[in-house]
TIRO-2110 file (N, C-alpha, C; in Angstrom, 1 decimal):
// TIRO-2110
-56.1, 53.5, 39.4, N, 1, A
-56.8, 52.3, 38.9, CA, 1, A
-55.7, 51.1, 38.9, C, 1, A
-56.0, 49.7, 38.8, N, 2, A
-55.5, 49.1, 39.2, CA, 2, A
-54.4, 48.6, 37.6, C, 2, A
-53.6, 47.7, 37.7, N, 3, A
-52.6, 47.3, 36.7, CA, 3, A
-53.3, 45.8, 36.1, C, 3, A
-53.2, 45.4, 34.9, N, 4, A
-53.9, 44.2, 34.6, CA, 4, A
-53.1, 43.1, 35.3, C, 4, A
-53.9, 42.0, 35.7, N, 5, A
-53.1, 40.8, 36.0, CA, 5, A
-53.7, 39.7, 35.2, C, 5, A
-54.5, 39.2, 34.9, N, 6, A
-55.5, 38.5, 34.3, CA, 6, A
-55.5, 38.6, 32.8, C, 6, A
-55.4, 37.6, 31.9, N, 7, A
-55.5, 37.8, 30.5, CA, 7, A
-56.2, 36.9, 29.4, C, 7, A
-57.3, 37.1, 28.8, N, 8, A
-58.1, 35.9, 28.3, CA, 8, A
-58.0, 36.2, 26.9, C, 8, A
-58.4, 35.6, 25.7, N, 9, A
-58.4, 35.5, 24.4, CA, 9, A
-58.6, 36.9, 23.9, C, 9, A
-60.0, 37.5, 24.7, N, 10, A
-60.0, 38.8, 24.1, CA, 10, A
-59.2, 39.8, 24.3, C, 10, A
-58.1, 39.8, 25.5, N, 11, A
-57.0, 40.7, 25.8, CA, 11, A
-56.0, 40.4, 25.0, C, 11, A
-55.9, 39.0, 24.4, N, 12, A
-54.7, 38.6, 23.8, CA, 12, A
-55.0, 38.9, 22.4, C, 12, A
-56.5, 39.2, 21.7, N, 13, A
-56.5, 39.4, 20.3, CA, 13, A
-56.6, 41.2, 20.5, C, 13, A
-56.8, 41.9, 21.5, N, 14, A
-56.9, 43.1, 21.5, CA, 14, A
-55.5, 44.0, 21.0, C, 14, A
-54.3, 42.9, 22.0, N, 15, A
-53.1, 43.0, 21.9, CA, 15, A
-52.3, 42.8, 20.8, C, 15, A
-52.8, 41.6, 20.2, N, 16, A
-52.2, 40.9, 19.0, CA, 16, A
-52.5, 41.3, 17.8, C, 16, A
-53.6, 41.3, 17.8, N, 17, A
-54.7, 41.8, 16.5, CA, 17, A
-54.7, 40.4, 15.6, C, 17, A
-54.2, 39.2, 16.3, N, 18, A
-54.6, 37.8, 15.5, CA, 18, A
-56.4, 37.5, 15.8, C, 18, A
-56.6, 36.4, 15.0, N, 19, A
-58.2, 36.1, 15.2, CA, 19, A
-58.2, 35.5, 16.4, C, 19, A
-59.4, 35.5, 16.5, N, 20, A
-59.8, 35.1, 18.2, CA, 20, A
-59.5, 33.4, 18.4, C, 20, A
-59.6, 32.7, 17.3, N, 21, A
-59.2, 31.0, 17.3, CA, 21, A
-57.9, 31.4, 17.7, C, 21, A
-57.1, 32.0, 16.8, N, 22, A
-55.7, 31.7, 17.1, CA, 22, A
-55.5, 32.3, 18.7, C, 22, A
-55.9, 33.3, 19.0, N, 23, A
-55.7, 33.5, 20.7, CA, 23, A
-56.3, 32.5, 21.3, C, 23, A
-57.2, 31.9, 21.3, N, 24, A
-57.8, 30.9, 22.0, CA, 24, A
-56.8, 29.5, 22.1, C, 24, A
-56.2, 29.6, 20.8, N, 25, A
-54.9, 28.4, 20.6, CA, 25, A
-54.1, 28.5, 21.7, C, 25, A
-53.3, 30.0, 21.8, N, 26, A
-52.5, 30.6, 22.4, CA, 26, A
-52.5, 30.3, 24.0, C, 26, A
-53.6, 30.6, 24.2, N, 27, A
-54.1, 30.7, 26.0, CA, 27, A
-53.9, 29.1, 26.0, C, 27, A
-54.4, 28.5, 25.4, N, 28, A
-54.3, 27.1, 25.8, CA, 28, A
-53.1, 26.7, 25.9, C, 28, A
-52.3, 26.8, 24.7, N, 29, A
-50.9, 26.5, 24.9, CA, 29, A
-49.9, 27.1, 26.2, C, 29, A
-50.4, 28.0, 26.7, N, 30, A
-49.8, 28.8, 28.0, CA, 30, A
-50.0, 28.0, 29.0, C, 30, A
-51.6, 27.4, 29.0, N, 31, A
-51.6, 26.5, 30.1, CA, 31, A
-50.9, 25.5, 30.0, C, 31, A
-51.1, 24.8, 28.6, N, 32, A
-50.5, 23.5, 28.8, CA, 32, A
-48.9, 23.6, 29.1, C, 32, A
-48.2, 24.6, 28.4, N, 33, A
-46.8, 24.9, 29.1, CA, 33, A
-46.7, 24.9, 30.6, C, 33, A
-47.8, 25.8, 31.1, N, 34, A
-47.3, 25.9, 32.3, CA, 34, A
-48.3, 24.8, 33.5, C, 34, A
-48.5, 23.9, 32.9, N, 35, A
-49.4, 22.9, 33.9, CA, 35, A
-50.5, 23.6, 34.6, C, 35, A
-51.2, 24.3, 33.7, N, 36, A
-52.4, 24.9, 34.5, CA, 36, A
-53.7, 23.9, 33.9, C, 36, A
-54.6, 23.7, 34.7, N, 37, A
-55.8, 23.1, 34.2, CA, 37, A
-57.0, 24.3, 33.6, C, 37, A
-58.0, 23.5, 33.1, N, 38, A
-59.0, 24.5, 32.2, CA, 38, A
-59.3, 25.8, 32.8, C, 38, A
-59.7, 25.7, 34.1, N, 39, A
-60.5, 26.8, 35.0, CA, 39, A
-59.6, 27.6, 35.4, C, 39, A
-58.0, 27.4, 35.2, N, 40, A
-57.0, 28.2, 35.8, CA, 40, A
-56.7, 29.4, 34.9, C, 40, A
-56.4, 30.5, 35.4, N, 41, A
-56.3, 31.7, 34.6, CA, 41, A
-54.9, 31.9, 34.3, C, 41, A
-54.8, 32.8, 33.3, N, 42, A
-53.3, 33.2, 32.7, CA, 42, A
-53.3, 34.7, 33.0, C, 42, A
-51.8, 34.8, 33.5, N, 43, A
-51.4, 36.3, 34.1, CA, 43, A
-51.0, 36.8, 32.7, C, 43, A
-50.8, 38.1, 33.0, N, 44, A
-49.9, 39.2, 32.0, CA, 44, A
-48.3, 38.1, 31.9, C, 44, A
-47.8, 37.9, 32.8, N, 45, A
-46.2, 37.7, 33.0, CA, 45, A
-46.3, 36.5, 32.2, C, 45, A
-47.1, 35.3, 32.0, N, 46, A
-46.9, 34.3, 31.3, CA, 46, A
-47.3, 34.7, 29.9, C, 46, A
-48.1, 35.6, 29.3, N, 47, A
-48.5, 35.8, 28.1, CA, 47, A
-47.1, 36.6, 27.9, C, 47, A
-46.8, 37.6, 28.6, N, 48, A
-45.7, 38.1, 27.8, CA, 48, A
-44.2, 37.2, 27.9, C, 48, A
-44.4, 36.0, 28.6, N, 49, A
-43.2, 35.2, 28.5, CA, 49, A
-43.1, 34.7, 27.2, C, 49, A
-44.6, 34.1, 26.6, N, 50, A
-44.8, 33.4, 25.6, CA, 50, A
-44.3, 34.3, 24.4, C, 50, A
-44.5, 35.6, 24.4, N, 51, A
-44.6, 36.6, 23.3, CA, 51, A
-42.9, 37.2, 23.6, C, 51, A
-42.3, 36.9, 24.5, N, 52, A
-40.7, 37.1, 24.8, CA, 52, A
-40.8, 38.7, 24.9, C, 52, A
-41.8, 39.3, 25.4, N, 53, A
-41.9, 40.6, 25.7, CA, 53, A
-41.8, 41.2, 27.1, C, 53, A
-41.7, 42.4, 27.7, N, 54, A
-41.6, 42.7, 29.1, CA, 54, A
-43.1, 43.1, 29.5, C, 54, A
-43.7, 42.4, 30.3, N, 55, A
-44.9, 42.5, 31.3, CA, 55, A
-45.3, 44.1, 31.1, C, 55, A
-44.4, 44.7, 31.3, N, 56, A
-45.1, 46.1, 31.3, CA, 56, A
-45.5, 46.9, 30.1, C, 56, A
-45.1, 46.2, 28.9, N, 57, A
-45.5, 46.7, 27.8, CA, 57, A
-46.9, 46.1, 27.6, C, 57, A
-47.1, 45.0, 28.0, N, 58, A
-48.5, 44.4, 28.0, CA, 58, A
-49.3, 45.2, 28.6, C, 58, A
-49.0, 45.7, 29.9, N, 59, A
-49.8, 46.3, 30.9, CA, 59, A
-50.1, 47.9, 30.4, C, 59, A
-49.0, 48.3, 30.2, N, 60, A
-49.2, 49.8, 29.5, CA, 60, A
-50.0, 49.8, 28.2, C, 60, A
-50.4, 48.7, 27.7, N, 61, A
-51.0, 48.7, 26.4, CA, 61, A
-52.6, 48.8, 27.0, C, 61, A
-53.1, 48.3, 28.2, N, 62, A
-54.3, 48.5, 28.9, CA, 62, A
-54.5, 49.5, 29.7, C, 62, A
-53.3, 50.5, 29.8, N, 63, A
-53.8, 51.4, 30.9, CA, 63, A
-54.5, 52.8, 30.0, C, 63, A
-55.5, 53.1, 30.8, N, 64, A
-56.1, 54.2, 30.1, CA, 64, A
-55.3, 55.5, 29.8, C, 64, A
-55.5, 55.8, 28.9, N, 65, A
-54.8, 57.3, 28.5, CA, 65, A
-55.6, 58.6, 28.8, C, 65, A
-55.1, 59.7, 29.0, N, 66, A
-55.8, 60.8, 29.3, CA, 66, A
-55.5, 61.4, 31.2, C, 66, A
END
């Protein structure tokens, strides 16, 4: 199985347990800081940089166990 590359507000909510509205604001802020347009995607690296954590921690959260 492949590692997670792209994240959206639903993924941020699953990872942080923040409200959906707050997660959408986080995604917008990440796009703004990285000079991305609305249609461009946000990567795991950008989200982990925003939260100040290792990208592997974010990816390991989405890996299936078993």
